[in-house]
C-alpha positions as CSV (number, residue, x, y, z in Angstrom):
1,M,-0.1,0.1,0.1
2,K,1.5,3.5,-1.1
3,R,1.8,6.2,1.3
4,K,0.3,9.5,0.5
5,R,2.7,12.4,1.0
6,I,1.7,15.9,2.0
7,V,3.7,18.8,0.3
8,I,3.6,22.2,2.0
9,N,4.3,25.3,-0.1
10,V,6.6,27.6,1.9
11,D,7.0,30.0,-0.8
12,Q,3.7,31.6,-0.5
13,P,1.6,32.9,2.4
14,P,-1.9,31.3,2.9
15,S,-4.5,33.2,0.7
16,G,-6.5,34.5,3.8
17,R,-3.3,36.2,5.0
18,R,-2.8,38.2,1.3
19,K,-6.4,39.2,1.5
20,R,-6.0,40.4,5.0
21,A,-2.7,42.4,4.1
22,G,-4.3,43.6,0.7
23,G,-7.2,44.9,2.7
24,G,-5.0,46.6,5.3
25,V,-3.3,48.5,2.3
26,G,-6.4,49.8,0.8
27,R,-7.7,51.0,4.0
28,A,-4.8,52.8,4.6
29,L,-4.7,54.5,1.2
30,L,-8.6,55.4,1.8
31,I,-7.8,57.1,5.0
32,I,-4.8,58.9,3.3
33,G,-7.2,60.0,0.6
34,I,-9.7,61.6,2.9
35,V,-7.3,63.3,4.7
36,L,-6.0,64.8,1.5
37,L,-9.4,66.0,0.4
38,V,-10.0,67.5,3.8
39,V,-6.8,69.3,3.7
40,I,-7.5,70.4,0.0
41,G,-11.0,71.2,0.7
42,G,-10.0,73.5,4.0
43,L,-7.5,75.1,2.0
44,A,-9.6,76.0,-0.8
45,A,-12.4,77.3,1.5
46,G,-9.8,79.2,3.5
47,G,-8.5,80.9,0.3
48,Y,-12.0,81.5,-1.0
49,F,-13.0,83.4,2.2
50,W,-9.5,85.2,2.7
51,W,-10.1,86.5,-1.1
52,R,-13.6,87.7,-0.4
53,H,-12.6,89.7,2.5
54,Y,-9.5,91.0,0.5
55,Q,-11.9,92.2,-2.2
56,S,-13.5,94.7,0.7
57,S,-10.1,96.2,1.3
58,P,-8.3,99.1,0.5
59,A,-5.7,97.4,-0.9
60,Y,-7.6,95.6,-3.2
61,S,-9.5,98.9,-4.5
62,L,-5.7,100.0,-4.9
63,A,-5.0,97.2,-7.2
64,L,-8.2,98.1,-9.3
65,L,-6.8,101.7,-9.9
66,V,-3.5,100.3,-10.7
67,D,-5.2,98.0,-13.1
68,A,-7.4,100.7,-14.8
69,V,-4.5,103.3,-14.8
70,Q,-2.1,100.9,-16.8
71,R,-5.2,99.6,-19.2
72,N,-5.9,103.6,-20.0
73,D,-9.3,102.7,-18.7
74,G,-10.2,106.3,-17.2
75,A,-14.1,105.4,-16.4
76,T,-12.9,102.5,-14.3
77,A,-10.1,104.7,-12.5
78,D,-12.5,107.7,-11.6
79,Q,-14.6,105.1,-9.4
80,F,-11.6,105.0,-7.2
81,L,-10.4,108.7,-7.3
82,D,-12.8,111.6,-5.8
83,T,-11.3,114.4,-7.8
84,D,-13.5,117.3,-6.2
85,K,-12.2,116.0,-2.6
86,V,-8.7,115.4,-3.8
87,C,-8.6,118.9,-5.5
88,N,-10.2,120.7,-2.4
89,D,-7.7,119.0,-0.2
90,F,-4.7,120.1,-2.1
91,V,-6.0,123.9,-1.7
92,V,-6.3,123.1,2.1
93,Q,-2.4,121.7,2.1
94,V,-1.3,124.9,0.1
95,R,-3.0,127.5,2.2
96,Q,-1.8,125.9,5.8
97,K,1.9,126.0,4.1
98,L,1.6,129.8,4.0
99,P,2.0,131.6,7.2
100,G,-1.1,133.7,7.7
101,S,1.3,136.7,9.6
102,S,3.3,137.1,6.3
103,I,0.3,137.8,3.9
104,D,-2.7,140.1,4.3
105,S,-5.5,137.9,5.4
106,S,-7.9,140.3,3.9
107,L,-6.7,139.1,0.5
108,W,-7.1,135.6,0.9
109,P,-10.8,135.3,0.4
110,S,-10.6,136.9,-3.1
111,Q,-8.0,134.4,-3.8
112,F,-9.9,131.7,-3.1
113,D,-13.1,133.1,-4.7
114,A,-11.3,133.1,-7.8
115,A,-9.9,129.6,-7.2
116,K,-13.2,128.6,-7.3
117,A,-14.0,130.2,-10.4
118,V,-11.5,128.3,-12.3
119,S,-12.0,124.9,-10.3
120,G,-13.0,122.8,-13.3
121,K,-10.0,123.5,-15.0
122,L,-8.1,122.9,-12.0
123,K,-9.6,119.6,-11.3
124,E,-9.1,118.4,-14.7
125,T,-5.5,119.3,-14.3
126,V,-5.2,118.0,-11.0
127,H,-7.1,114.4,-12.2
128,D,-5.0,114.3,-15.5
129,Q,-1.5,114.8,-13.5
130,L,-2.7,112.2,-10.7
131,M,-3.3,109.7,-13.4
132,K,0.0,110.4,-15.3
133,E,2.3,110.3,-12.1
134,L,0.3,106.8,-11.3
135,R,0.6,105.4,-14.4
136,G,4.3,106.1,-14.1
137,L,4.8,104.7,-10.9
138,T,3.2,101.6,-11.5
139,D,4.3,100.8,-14.9
140,I,5.9,97.8,-13.4
141,A,2.2,96.2,-13.5
142,A,1.8,96.8,-16.9
143,G,0.5,93.7,-18.9
144,K,0.3,91.7,-15.6
145,P,-2.6,89.8,-14.9
146,F,-4.6,91.4,-12.3
147,I,-4.3,88.6,-9.7
148,I,-0.7,89.2,-9.8
149,V,-1.2,92.7,-9.2
150,A,-3.9,92.5,-6.7
151,L,-1.3,89.9,-4.6
152,A,1.7,92.3,-4.7
153,T,-0.2,95.6,-3.8
154,P,0.3,95.2,-0.2
155,R,4.2,94.7,-0.8
156,F,4.4,98.5,-2.4
157,V,1.9,99.9,-0.2
158,D,1.7,100.6,3.9
159,I,-2.3,100.6,4.9
160,K,-3.3,101.5,8.1
161,E,-7.4,101.4,8.9
162,Q,-8.9,103.5,11.6
163,D,-12.6,104.7,12.0
164,K,-13.6,103.8,8.3
165,V,-10.5,105.9,6.9
166,A,-7.5,104.0,5.3
167,S,-4.1,105.8,5.0
168,A,-2.0,104.5,2.5
169,T,2.0,105.2,1.9
170,A,3.5,104.1,-1.4
171,H,7.4,103.7,-1.7
172,I,7.9,103.1,-5.3
173,K,11.2,104.0,-7.4
174,D,12.5,106.1,-4.8
175,E,9.4,108.3,-4.5
176,Q,6.9,108.3,-1.9
177,I,2.8,109.4,-2.1
178,Q,0.4,109.5,0.7
179,L,-3.1,108.4,0.0
180,T,-6.2,109.1,2.2
181,M,-9.1,106.6,1.5
182,Q,-12.8,106.3,2.6
183,P,-15.4,103.5,1.9
184,N,-17.3,103.7,-1.3
185,G,-20.0,101.1,-1.2
186,E,-18.2,97.8,-1.3
187,R,-15.0,99.6,-2.4
188,W,-12.6,102.3,-1.3
189,R,-12.2,105.5,-2.8
190,I,-9.3,108.2,-2.7
191,V,-10.2,111.4,-1.3
192,A,-6.8,113.1,-0.6
193,V,-3.2,112.8,-1.8
194,K,-0.1,114.4,-0.3
195,D,2.5,114.6,-3.2
196,D,5.0,117.3,-3.5
197,K,4.7,117.5,-7.5
198,L,0.7,118.0,-7.3
199,A,0.8,120.3,-4.2
200,K,3.3,122.8,-6.5
201,M,1.1,122.5,-9.4
202,V,-2.1,123.4,-7.4
203,A,0.0,126.3,-5.8
204,D,1.1,127.6,-9.1
205,S,-2.8,127.5,-10.3
206,L,-3.7,129.4,-7.2
207,I,-1.0,132.2,-7.8
208,Q,-2.4,132.8,-11.7
209,S,-5.9,132.6,-10.1
210,V,-5.1,135.8,-8.0
211,P,-6.4,138.8,-9.7
212,T,-3.8,140.7,-11.9
213,N,-4.0,144.0,-9.7
214,G,-2.4,141.7,-6.9
215,P,1.2,141.6,-7.6
216,E,2.2,142.0,-4.0
217,L,0.1,138.9,-3.0
218,Q,1.5,136.7,-5.9
219,D,5.1,137.6,-4.7
220,A,4.2,137.0,-1.4
221,I,2.8,133.4,-2.0
222,K,5.7,132.4,-4.2
223,R,8.3,133.2,-1.7
224,Q,6.4,131.2,1.0
225,L,6.2,128.2,-1.2
226,D,9.9,128.4,-1.9
227,K,10.6,128.7,1.6
228,F,8.3,125.7,2.4
229,Q,10.1,123.9,-0.7
230,R,13.9,124.4,0.5
231,R,12.7,123.0,4.1
232,R,11.4,120.0,2.6
233,H,14.5,119.3,0.9
């Protein structure tokens, strides 16, 4: 009678163990996949809400202004610039730079009445010069996608908000320009600008607005402005 031999293959694990090992790897991959989806979803949601908040900030409005200026889109740029308030603020700046004791105060009213008479031309000049200066200072943004301009704006502009007023100081090309902004619906609008070039231009316009029979006042204003410019430099 022949004996039966039992042969055990030690090179391969039992089928049940293979299934258990395969199932463990599958569960691990599934968990990793779920974690990745949660992380990516969280990042996407966080980015969306950050972008929505950023769209209501002064920096975003400045980015829209820069983009419009570089595209020569005057209509869009005007949405972020209150020319009337900017021009009026420049007039106040110029008057504050002139010590009242050195100029006959009785002559000031006629000067500023004359300035109002040519305010349309003055506002147009201030608007055009400001657009020109902004275009020159931000020419690095020309041709760039808006998303890049928007994300880069906070790097070049220091913005501080307080009581619904934002003060923005831009340092570009070794030049400094200070802007005051106020909310305008969902966006922000520039209502005041501090810039030596534009201030001098407004001052020159005010000097020209002084009646021709007041050369002494014209000379007094010029002398005071020259002193101020020398002190600044």
